[in-house]
C-alpha positions in Angstrom: -45.6 70.7 -111.5 -44.0 67.6 -109.9 -43.4 64.9 -112.4 -40.3 63.2 -111.0 -39.8 61.0 -107.9 -37.6 62.3 -105.1 -34.8 59.9 -106.3 -35.1 61.2 -109.8 -34.9 64.8 -108.6 -31.7 64.0 -106.7 -30.1 62.3 -109.8 -31.2 65.3 -112.0 -29.1 67.6 -109.8 -26.0 65.7 -110.9 -27.1 65.8 -114.5 -27.5 69.6 -114.3 -24.0 69.9 -112.8 -22.6 67.7 -115.5 -24.3 69.7 -118.2 -23.2 73.1 -116.8 -19.6 72.2 -115.9 -18.6 69.6 -118.4 -20.8 69.9 -121.5 -21.6 73.6 -121.9 -17.9 74.7 -122.0 -17.4 72.4 -125.0 -20.5 73.4 -126.9 -18.9 76.0 -129.2 -16.0 73.7 -130.1 -18.4 70.8 -130.7 -20.2 73.0 -133.2 -16.9 74.0 -134.9 -15.5 70.5 -134.9 -18.9 69.0 -136.0 -18.3 66.2 -133.5 -19.3 65.2 -130.0 -16.1 64.0 -128.2 -16.0 60.4 -127.2 -15.0 61.6 -123.7 -18.5 63.2 -123.2 -20.2 60.0 -124.4 -18.1 58.0 -122.0 -19.0 60.4 -119.1 -22.7 60.0 -119.9 -22.2 56.3 -119.6 -20.3 56.7 -116.3 -23.1 58.8 -114.9 -25.6 56.1 -115.8 -27.5 58.2 -118.3 -27.5 55.5 -121.0 -29.0 53.1 -118.5 -31.4 55.5 -116.9 -34.4 54.5 -119.0 -33.5 50.9 -119.5 -35.3 48.4 -117.2 -33.4 47.1 -114.2 -33.8 43.5 -115.6 -31.3 44.4 -118.4 -28.8 46.4 -116.2 -30.5 49.8 -116.3 -32.0 52.0 -113.6 -35.6 51.8 -114.8 -36.2 55.5 -114.3 -39.2 57.2 -115.8 -39.8 58.6 -119.3 -40.3 62.0 -117.6 -36.8 61.8 -116.1 -35.4 61.0 -119.5 -37.2 64.0 -121.0 -35.8 66.3 -118.2 -32.3 65.0 -118.9 -32.7 65.8 -122.6 -33.8 69.3 -121.7 -30.8 69.9 -119.4 -28.3 68.5 -121.9 -29.9 70.5 -124.7 -29.5 73.7 -122.7 -25.8 73.0 -122.6 -25.3 71.4 -126.1 -28.2 69.9 -128.2 -25.8 67.9 -130.3 -24.7 66.0 -127.1 -28.3 65.6 -126.0 -29.2 64.0 -129.4 -26.6 61.2 -128.8 -28.6 60.1 -125.7 -32.0 60.9 -127.2 -31.3 58.7 -130.2 -30.1 55.8 -128.1 -33.1 55.8 -125.8 -36.1 57.5 -127.3 -35.5 56.5 -130.9 -33.8 53.1 -130.6 -34.6 51.6 -127.2 -38.2 52.8 -127.0 -39.5 50.8 -130.0 -37.8 47.7 -128.8 -39.2 48.2 -125.3 -42.7 48.6 -126.8 -42.7 46.0 -129.5 -39.4 44.0 -129.5 -39.1 40.4 -128.5 -37.2 39.3 -125.4 -34.2 38.2 -127.5 -33.8 41.8 -128.9 -34.0 43.3 -125.4 -31.4 40.9 -124.1 -29.1 41.6 -127.0 -29.3 45.4 -127.2 -30.3 46.8 -123.9 -27.1 45.8 -122.0 -25.1 47.3 -124.8 -26.9 50.6 -124.5 -26.3 50.6 -120.7 -22.6 50.3 -121.5 -22.8 53.4 -123.7 -23.5 52.0 -127.2 -25.4 54.5 -129.3 -28.4 53.6 -131.5 -30.3 55.4 -134.2 -33.6 55.5 -136.1 -33.5 55.3 -139.9 -36.9 55.9 -141.5 -36.5 59.0 -143.7 -35.7 58.5 -147.4 -34.8 60.8 -150.2 -38.4 60.6 -151.5 -40.2 59.8 -148.2 -40.1 62.3 -145.4 -43.5 63.5 -144.1 -45.2 60.7 -146.1 -43.6 57.9 -144.1 -45.7 55.3 -145.8 -44.1 56.0 -149.2 -40.7 54.4 -148.5 -38.9 52.5 -151.2 -36.5 50.4 -149.2 -37.4 46.7 -149.6 -36.9 43.6 -147.5 -37.2 40.5 -149.5 -37.7 37.2 -147.6 -35.3 34.5 -148.4 -35.8 31.5 -146.1 -35.3 32.7 -142.6 -33.5 35.8 -143.7 -34.3 39.1 -145.3 -32.4 40.8 -148.1 -32.5 44.6 -147.7 -32.0 47.2 -150.5 -32.6 50.9 -150.4 -31.5 54.3 -149.0 -32.2 56.2 -145.8 -31.2 59.8 -145.3 -30.9 62.5 -142.6 -30.0 59.8 -140.1 -28.9 61.2 -136.8 -26.0 59.5 -134.9 -25.0 57.9 -138.2 -21.3 57.7 -137.6 -21.4 56.7 -134.0 -24.4 54.4 -133.8 -23.7 50.7 -133.3 -27.2 49.7 -134.5 -30.3 51.2 -136.1 -34.1 50.7 -136.2 -35.3 50.9 -139.7 -38.4 50.2 -141.8 -38.8 48.5 -145.2 -41.4 47.2 -147.6 -42.1 43.5 -147.1 -45.4 43.3 -149.0 -45.4 45.6 -152.0 -48.7 47.0 -153.0 -50.2 47.2 -149.5 -49.0 50.6 -148.6 -48.5 51.1 -144.8 -49.9 47.6 -144.2 -47.0 46.1 -146.0 -44.2 47.7 -144.0 -42.0 45.9 -141.4 -39.6 47.3 -138.8 -36.2 45.7 -138.2 -33.0 46.2 -136.3 -29.6 46.1 -138.1 -26.1 46.3 -136.7 -23.6 48.7 -138.2 -20.9 46.8 -140.0 -23.4 44.3 -141.5 -22.1 43.5 -145.0 -24.0 45.5 -147.6 -25.0 48.2 -145.1 -22.9 51.3 -145.2 -22.7 55.1 -145.0 -22.8 56.7 -148.4 -22.1 60.3 -147.3 -22.0 62.7 -144.4 -24.6 65.5 -144.4 -23.4 68.9 -143.3 -26.0 71.1 -141.5 -26.8 74.6 -140.4 -27.3 73.6 -136.8 -26.7 70.8 -134.3 -23.5 70.4 -136.2 -21.9 68.2 -133.6 -24.5 65.5 -134.3 -23.4 63.1 -137.0 -26.0 63.0 -139.8 -25.6 60.6 -142.7 -27.1 58.9 -145.6 -27.3 55.1 -145.3 -27.5 52.6 -148.1 -28.5 48.9 -148.1 -27.1 46.8 -151.0 -28.2 43.2 -150.5 -27.7 43.5 -146.8 -28.8 40.2 -145.1 -30.4 40.1 -141.6 -32.1 37.2 -139.8 -35.9 37.2 -139.4 -35.6 37.4 -135.7 -34.4 41.0 -136.2 -38.0 42.0 -136.8 -39.3 44.5 -134.3 -43.0 43.7 -133.6 -44.7 41.6 -136.3 -44.3 41.1 -140.1 -46.2 43.8 -142.1 -47.1 45.7 -138.9 -44.1 48.0 -138.7 -45.9 51.2 -139.6 -47.5 51.2 -136.1 -44.1 50.7 -134.5 -42.7 53.7 -136.3 -45.7 55.9 -135.6 -45.7 55.1 -131.8 -41.9 55.6 -131.7 -42.4 59.1 -133.2 -45.0 59.9 -130.6 -42.4 59.4 -127.9 -39.7 61.0 -130.1 -41.7 64.2 -130.5 -41.8 64.7 -126.7 -38.0 64.4 -126.7 -37.7 67.0 -129.5 -40.0 69.3 -127.5 -37.6 68.9 -124.5 -34.6 69.6 -126.8 -36.3 72.8 -128.1 -37.1 74.0 -124.5 -33.5 73.4 -123.5 -32.1 75.4 -126.4 -34.6 78.3 -125.9 -34.0 78.4 -122.1 -30.2 78.7 -122.5 -30.6 81.4 -125.2 -33.0 83.4 -123.0 -30.9 83.1 -119.9 -27.9 84.4 -121.7 -29.8 87.3 -123.2 -31.3 88.2 -119.9 -27.8 88.5 -118.3 -26.6 90.5 -121.3 -29.4 93.1 -121.2 -28.8 93.7 -117.4 -25.1 94.6 -118.2 -25.5 96.4 -121.5 -26.0 100.1 -121.2 -27.4 102.6 -123.7 -28.2 106.3 -123.0 -26.6 105.9 -119.6 -28.9 103.0 -118.3 -29.1 99.2 -118.6 -31.3 98.3 -121.5 -33.2 96.0 -119.2 -34.8 99.2 -117.8 -36.4 100.0 -121.1 -40.1 99.0 -121.1 -40.0 97.7 -124.6 -37.3 95.3 -123.6 -39.2 94.3 -120.5 -42.4 93.5 -122.5 -40.4 91.3 -124.9 -38.7 89.5 -122.0 -42.1 88.9 -120.3 -43.6 87.4 -123.5 -40.6 85.1 -124.1 -40.5 83.8 -120.6 -44.3 83.2 -120.6 -44.0 81.3 -123.9 -41.1 79.2 -122.6 -43.0 78.2 -119.5 -46.1 77.3 -121.5 -44.0 75.1 -123.8 -42.5 73.3 -120.8 -45.9 72.7 -119.1 -47.4 71.3 -122.3 -44.4 69.0 -122.8 -44.6 67.7 -119.2 -48.3 67.0 -119.8 -47.4 64.9 -122.8 -44.8 63.1 -120.6 -47.5 62.2 -118.1 -49.9 60.9 -120.8 -47.1 58.7 -122.3 -46.2 57.2 -119.0 -49.9 56.4 -118.3 -50.1 54.6 -121.6 -52.8 57.0 -122.7 -53.4 58.0 -126.3 -50.8 60.7 -126.4 -50.8 61.5 -130.2 -52.5 64.9 -129.7 -50.4 66.0 -126.8 -47.1 64.9 -128.2 -47.8 66.7 -131.5 -48.9 69.8 -129.7 -45.9 69.8 -127.5 -43.5 69.3 -130.4 -45.2 72.0 -132.4 -45.5 74.6 -129.7 -42.1 74.1 -128.1 -40.2 74.1 -131.4 -42.0 77.2 -132.8 -41.4 78.9 -129.4 -37.7 77.9 -129.5 -37.4 79.5 -132.9 -39.1 82.7 -131.8 -37.2 82.9 -128.5 -33.8 82.3 -130.0 -34.4 84.8 -132.8 -35.6 87.5 -130.3 -32.8 86.6 -127.9 -30.3 87.2 -130.7 -32.0 90.6 -131.3 -31.4 91.6 -127.7 -27.7 91.3 -128.3 -27.9 93.8 -131.1 -25.0 93.7 -133.6 -23.1 91.4 -131.3 -25.8 88.7 -131.6 -25.0 88.4 -135.3 -21.4 87.6 -134.5 -19.8 84.5 -133.1 -18.5 86.4 -130.1 -21.6 85.2 -128.4 -23.6 82.0 -128.6 -26.8 83.6 -129.7 -26.4 82.8 -133.4 -25.6 79.2 -132.6 -28.7 78.8 -130.5 -30.9 80.1 -133.3 -29.2 77.7 -135.8 -29.7 74.8 -133.4 -33.4 75.7 -132.7 -34.4 75.5 -136.4 -34.1 71.8 -136.8 -36.7 71.2 -134.0 -39.3 72.6 -136.3 -38.4 70.0 -139.0 -37.4 66.6 -137.7 -39.6 64.0 -136.1 -42.3 65.4 -138.5 -42.3 69.0 -139.7 -44.5 71.4 -137.9 -46.8 71.5 -140.9 -47.4 67.8 -140.5 -47.9 68.3 -136.7 -50.8 70.7 -137.5 -52.3 68.1 -139.8 -52.1 65.5 -137.0 -53.5 67.8 -134.4 -56.5 68.8 -136.6 -57.1 65.1 -137.4 -57.1 64.2 -133.7 -59.4 67.1 -132.8 -61.9 66.2 -135.5 -61.9 62.6 -134.3 -63.0 63.9 -130.9 -59.8 63.3 -129.0 
């Protein structure tokens, strides 16, 4: 299914080469060091990846959302922690400003992203995950400024991000109709990292807890309109879920490709185990599931680019692709036998990395709630 222009297909060839030759060889060490090297981030900037989705008006290339999703897939196949650096900067930070931000915010932040500055999205709180409307962080108006207090947790790109999108209560008592979305720069007095969060997978991605202690930001840092931030966050997550689906596909694809090569060389009872019908049936199922996940994700891309209501498609893509990634990486590990359970091969890392795709950007249980709601509405 063609979803990219000829120009984008040409650029994607370079992305694939970069992912295979420069990113993938570092993936195991990135997992061990729990850090994406600055050199890789700099290379992504040099290749124009940070500017790929940014409009030309602000120094970017103005390429399509579908291209960005394909890039995330390719980078995730090599190293999902590295892919998350770019995904966070574009899908989770730039996208809400592109959709809802004023011109002053676009002029301030988009050129910085083009130059390789990383952004993040800070919405999850210790007591507000799936229930995004139950946040406790407050933004109290004081003249032409807002004073922010609260805590955000599980924030990706935490240590390397130069700025964040976040939401806060601006009209207590109104629930989701009293939430506003803002931008804040790292280094703002009263805004700091309280702790690093260590994880099972995507360990190279910096994940932190952030605290606001009377942090002051000007009112022009509102993204969208006062008390209408819940819509900003929900639409950002619609785009973000497509990115997570692409990440899941990349992880699963790499795991399956490596397992396929292994079963062709591994012999038991005097023959490659790829000759066994039971192995062939499993392989057929896994490749079919991966292809189905990819096609559904590309459909969600097309809907998003046409500005269609993509809630149903993005949730289905994220749900199906992440569940598929977990099944594929688990069965791929099984194909390695005892070796799959060791760190001699990357199979165990792929399974660890895949798990988070079922959790962030809305757990898959929440995706099922969203999907059912959309179906019952007649979408």
